[in-house]
MIDRENDO-508878 format. One record per residue (C-alpha): residue number from 1; residue in one letter; x, y, z. Coordinates in steps of 0.05 Angstrom, whole numbers, plus 32768, in hexadecimal, padded with zeros to 4 digits. Last residue first. Layout:
<pts>
n | res | east | north | up
NUM | A | X | Y | Z
...
</pts>
This chain:
<pts>
n | res | east | north | up
244 | X | 7306 | 7D48 | 7705
243 | X | 72DB | 7D35 | 773B
242 | X | 72FC | 7CF6 | 7749
241 | X | 7344 | 7D23 | 775B
240 | X | 7311 | 7D42 | 7797
239 | X | 72F7 | 7CFE | 77B5
238 | X | 733B | 7CE5 | 77B3
237 | X | 7357 | 7D23 | 77D7
236 | X | 731D | 7D1F | 780A
235 | X | 732B | 7CDF | 781B
234 | X | 7376 | 7CEB | 7828
233 | X | 7363 | 7D19 | 7850
232 | X | 7337 | 7CF4 | 7879
231 | X | 736E | 7CBC | 7883
230 | X | 73A2 | 7CF5 | 7894
229 | X | 7376 | 7D12 | 78D6
228 | X | 737F | 7D53 | 78DE
227 | X | 738A | 7D5E | 7923
226 | X | 733A | 7D74 | 794E
225 | X | 734F | 7DA7 | 798C
224 | X | 739D | 7DA8 | 7980
223 | X | 73B7 | 7DBE | 79C2
222 | X | 73D8 | 7E05 | 79CA
221 | X | 7422 | 7E17 | 79D3
220 | X | 7429 | 7E64 | 79C6
219 | X | 745F | 7E9D | 79B5
218 | X | 749F | 7E70 | 79CD
217 | X | 74D6 | 7E9D | 79C2
216 | X | 750D | 7EA5 | 7991
215 | X | 74E5 | 7ED8 | 7968
214 | X | 74A9 | 7EB0 | 7966
213 | X | 7498 | 7E68 | 796E
212 | X | 745D | 7E48 | 7970
211 | X | 7451 | 7E01 | 7997
210 | X | 7417 | 7DDB | 797B
209 | X | 73FB | 7D9C | 7996
208 | X | 73DB | 7D66 | 797F
207 | X | 73FD | 7D63 | 7940
206 | X | 73DB | 7D5E | 78FB
205 | X | 73CB | 7DA6 | 7902
204 | X | 7410 | 7DB0 | 78FE
203 | X | 7412 | 7D9B | 78AE
202 | X | 73D4 | 7DD0 | 78A5
201 | X | 73FF | 7E08 | 78C9
200 | X | 7430 | 7E00 | 789E
199 | X | 7480 | 7E1B | 78B6
198 | X | 7492 | 7DD2 | 78D9
197 | X | 74B8 | 7DBE | 790A
196 | X | 749B | 7D6D | 791F
195 | X | 74A2 | 7D53 | 7963
194 | X | 748B | 7D06 | 796B
193 | X | 748B | 7CE3 | 79A7
192 | X | 747A | 7C9F | 7992
191 | X | 743C | 7C7A | 79B4
190 | X | 742D | 7C47 | 7980
189 | X | 73F8 | 7C84 | 7967
188 | X | 742B | 7CAE | 7960
187 | X | 7449 | 7C83 | 792E
186 | X | 7410 | 7C7C | 7908
185 | X | 73FC | 7CBA | 7908
184 | X | 7446 | 7CCB | 78EF
183 | X | 7436 | 7C96 | 78B8
182 | X | 73F5 | 7CB8 | 78A5
181 | X | 741F | 7D01 | 78A0
180 | X | 7447 | 7CE0 | 7871
179 | X | 740A | 7CCC | 783D
178 | X | 73F1 | 7D0F | 7848
177 | X | 7432 | 7D2C | 7829
176 | X | 7432 | 7CFB | 77F9
175 | X | 73EF | 7D1C | 77E9
174 | X | 73FA | 7D5F | 77E4
173 | X | 743E | 7D5C | 77BF
172 | X | 747F | 7D50 | 77E7
171 | X | 74B3 | 7D80 | 77F4
170 | X | 74A7 | 7DA1 | 7832
169 | X | 7480 | 7D63 | 784D
168 | X | 74B0 | 7D54 | 7886
167 | X | 74BE | 7D95 | 7897
166 | X | 74EF | 7D7D | 78D3
165 | X | 74D4 | 7D44 | 78EB
164 | X | 74F7 | 7D2D | 7930
163 | X | 74DB | 7CED | 7949
162 | X | 74E6 | 7CD7 | 799A
161 | X | 74E1 | 7C92 | 79B7
160 | X | 751F | 7C77 | 798A
159 | X | 7512 | 7C2E | 7968
158 | X | 7557 | 7C2C | 7945
157 | X | 753A | 7C28 | 7904
156 | X | 74F9 | 7C58 | 790A
155 | X | 752B | 7C93 | 78EC
154 | X | 7541 | 7C6A | 78B4
153 | X | 74F6 | 7C55 | 78A0
152 | X | 74E7 | 7C9D | 78A5
151 | X | 7519 | 7CAD | 7872
150 | X | 7502 | 7C6C | 7847
149 | X | 74B9 | 7C8B | 784B
148 | X | 74D6 | 7CD9 | 7835
147 | X | 74F4 | 7CB1 | 77FD
146 | X | 74AB | 7C92 | 77E3
145 | X | 7490 | 7CDB | 77EE
144 | X | 74CC | 7CF2 | 77BF
143 | X | 74BA | 7CBE | 778C
142 | X | 74ED | 7C83 | 7786
141 | X | 7516 | 7C6E | 774E
140 | X | 7546 | 7C9F | 7762
139 | X | 7549 | 7C8D | 77B0
138 | X | 7562 | 7C49 | 779A
137 | X | 7533 | 7C0E | 77A0
136 | X | 7543 | 7BCA | 77C0
135 | X | 750F | 7BD4 | 77F4
134 | X | 74E0 | 7BEA | 77C3
133 | X | 74A6 | 7BB4 | 77D4
132 | X | 74A8 | 7BBF | 7822
131 | X | 749D | 7C04 | 7812
130 | X | 7461 | 7C0E | 783E
129 | X | 7470 | 7C34 | 787C
128 | X | 747F | 7BFB | 78AE
127 | X | 749B | 7BC8 | 7873
126 | X | 74D6 | 7BFA | 7869
125 | X | 74E2 | 7BF4 | 78BB
124 | X | 74DB | 7BA7 | 78A9
123 | X | 7509 | 7BA1 | 7878
122 | X | 753B | 7BD0 | 78A2
121 | X | 7533 | 7BA0 | 78DD
120 | X | 7543 | 7B62 | 78A6
119 | X | 7579 | 7B80 | 7899
118 | X | 759B | 7B8E | 78D4
117 | X | 7589 | 7B48 | 78F7
116 | X | 75CA | 7B47 | 790B
115 | X | 75C7 | 7B82 | 793D
114 | X | 7606 | 7BB4 | 7935
113 | X | 7615 | 7BC4 | 797E
112 | X | 7620 | 7C0B | 7997
111 | X | 75F5 | 7C2A | 7954
110 | X | 761B | 7C50 | 7924
109 | X | 7618 | 7C1A | 78EC
108 | X | 75CF | 7C16 | 7906
107 | X | 75BE | 7C57 | 78EC
106 | X | 75D0 | 7C44 | 78A4
105 | X | 75A1 | 7C08 | 78A1
104 | X | 7568 | 7C31 | 7880
103 | X | 758F | 7C4A | 7847
102 | X | 75A7 | 7BFF | 7836
101 | X | 755A | 7BF0 | 7833
100 | X | 754D | 7C21 | 7805
99 | X | 7580 | 7C15 | 77D8
98 | X | 75C4 | 7C32 | 77CB
97 | X | 75E6 | 7C65 | 779E
96 | X | 75B2 | 7CA1 | 77AD
95 | X | 75C9 | 7CA5 | 77FD
94 | X | 7588 | 7CC5 | 781A
93 | X | 758E | 7D05 | 7844
92 | X | 753F | 7D0C | 783F
91 | X | 7537 | 7D5A | 7827
90 | X | 7503 | 7D6D | 7859
89 | X | 7525 | 7D48 | 7892
88 | X | 7510 | 7D08 | 78BD
87 | X | 7534 | 7CF8 | 78FC
86 | X | 7531 | 7CC1 | 7930
85 | X | 754A | 7CCE | 7979
84 | X | 7557 | 7C9F | 79B0
83 | X | 758A | 7C70 | 79A6
82 | X | 75B3 | 7C9A | 796B
81 | X | 75AF | 7CD7 | 7990
80 | X | 75C2 | 7CBA | 79D1
79 | X | 7600 | 7C99 | 79B4
78 | X | 7610 | 7CDF | 7991
77 | X | 7604 | 7D09 | 79D0
76 | X | 7630 | 7CDC | 79F6
75 | X | 766F | 7CE5 | 79C4
74 | X | 7661 | 7D31 | 79C1
73 | X | 7667 | 7D3B | 7A0C
72 | X | 7622 | 7D3F | 7A3D
71 | X | 7618 | 7D76 | 7A6C
70 | X | 75E9 | 7D9F | 7A42
69 | X | 75C0 | 7D59 | 7A32
68 | X | 75A8 | 7D5D | 7A80
67 | X | 7583 | 7D15 | 7A8C
66 | X | 7543 | 7D18 | 7AA4
65 | X | 752E | 7CEF | 7A61
64 | X | 7549 | 7D28 | 7A3A
63 | X | 7558 | 7D5C | 7A5D
62 | X | 7568 | 7DA7 | 7A39
61 | X | 757F | 7DE0 | 7A61
60 | X | 7592 | 7E24 | 7A5A
59 | X | 75CA | 7E44 | 7A38
58 | X | 75EE | 7E4A | 79F9
57 | X | 75C3 | 7E0B | 79E7
56 | X | 75EB | 7DD3 | 79CA
55 | X | 75E1 | 7DB8 | 7981
54 | X | 75D4 | 7D74 | 7964
53 | X | 75AC | 7D58 | 79A3
52 | X | 7571 | 7D51 | 7976
51 | X | 7548 | 7D83 | 79A4
50 | X | 7580 | 7DB7 | 799A
49 | X | 757E | 7DB2 | 7950
48 | X | 7530 | 7DB3 | 7952
47 | X | 753F | 7DF7 | 7978
46 | X | 756A | 7E15 | 793B
45 | X | 7539 | 7DF8 | 7910
44 | X | 7502 | 7E1E | 792D
43 | X | 7526 | 7E61 | 793D
42 | X | 74F2 | 7E90 | 7929
41 | X | 7521 | 7E9E | 78E8
40 | X | 74E9 | 7E81 | 78B7
39 | X | 74AA | 7E80 | 78CD
38 | X | 7493 | 7E51 | 790C
37 | X | 7478 | 7E19 | 7925
36 | X | 7486 | 7DE4 | 7951
35 | X | 7458 | 7DA6 | 7949
34 | X | 7455 | 7D6F | 797F
33 | X | 743F | 7D30 | 798D
32 | X | 743F | 7D15 | 79C8
31 | X | 745B | 7CCD | 79DD
30 | X | 7481 | 7CE2 | 7A13
29 | X | 7472 | 7D25 | 7A2D
28 | X | 748B | 7D61 | 7A10
27 | X | 74A3 | 7D9B | 7A42
26 | X | 74AB | 7DEA | 7A31
25 | X | 74E4 | 7E20 | 7A3C
24 | X | 74FC | 7E46 | 7A04
23 | X | 7524 | 7E80 | 7A1F
22 | X | 7541 | 7EB5 | 79E8
21 | X | 7554 | 7E7B | 79AE
20 | X | 7573 | 7EA2 | 796A
19 | X | 75A4 | 7ED8 | 798D
18 | X | 75CE | 7EEF | 7955
17 | X | 7616 | 7F09 | 796A
16 | X | 7640 | 7F36 | 7930
15 | X | 7684 | 7F4A | 793F
14 | X | 769B | 7F08 | 7915
13 | X | 7660 | 7ED6 | 790F
12 | X | 7644 | 7ECC | 7959
11 | X | 7605 | 7E94 | 795D
10 | X | 75DD | 7EA3 | 799E
9 | X | 75AC | 7E6A | 79B2
8 | X | 7583 | 7E6E | 79F3
7 | X | 7559 | 7E3B | 7A1A
6 | X | 7536 | 7E4D | 7A5C
5 | X | 7528 | 7E06 | 7A6F
4 | X | 7514 | 7DD4 | 7A34
3 | X | 74F9 | 7D92 | 7A53
2 | X | 74E7 | 7D52 | 7A29
1 | X | 74D6 | 7D10 | 7A42
</pts>
């Protein structure tokens, strides 16, 4: 599904030029669950922006479903992004003054065709992440973990092929983080392609594959032998809490 070939990205500020990505190449097949790891400054956020068609590389080729993204104009990229990719961010990016239902419906406004059953679709997406009883709650009335679930439902509303998650548990407590990872596991089991950017080794070990970036290059690309199982983690956490 995804093919990166010698991707570079250079930023210029005044007379200062900084090369963030220095030749990234890898493939991600449909249905894979991949974590992209790296410390701050290694280029993982820049790479995610390119994967999400939010930015273009300075050189190289990025093919999504056989289509070279480098050759598309901004309008074509926007349409493809809305149809093919769902985004989940660390900070949720929800509209505070409107309900969970309305927040989830937002991507449909920018779709090629606004569906007649947009509200029903949004309700179904919220039910899928365990928030069917809180569809009329506003973000301020929800916990951090619940807000992230709303963000995941919003990412799912257009039925994208790919879910891009940027530090999805970074703002959550341990239990909420595990619950969110359980949702990603369910999405993976339903054959969604998931790409998760994280600096947390334990979060990355939920995926089936880890790509490690160092200095703008791929330093390691490996399969995860025994991915963490969120349901087991929740049981262990409940046991520890019961001992206190």
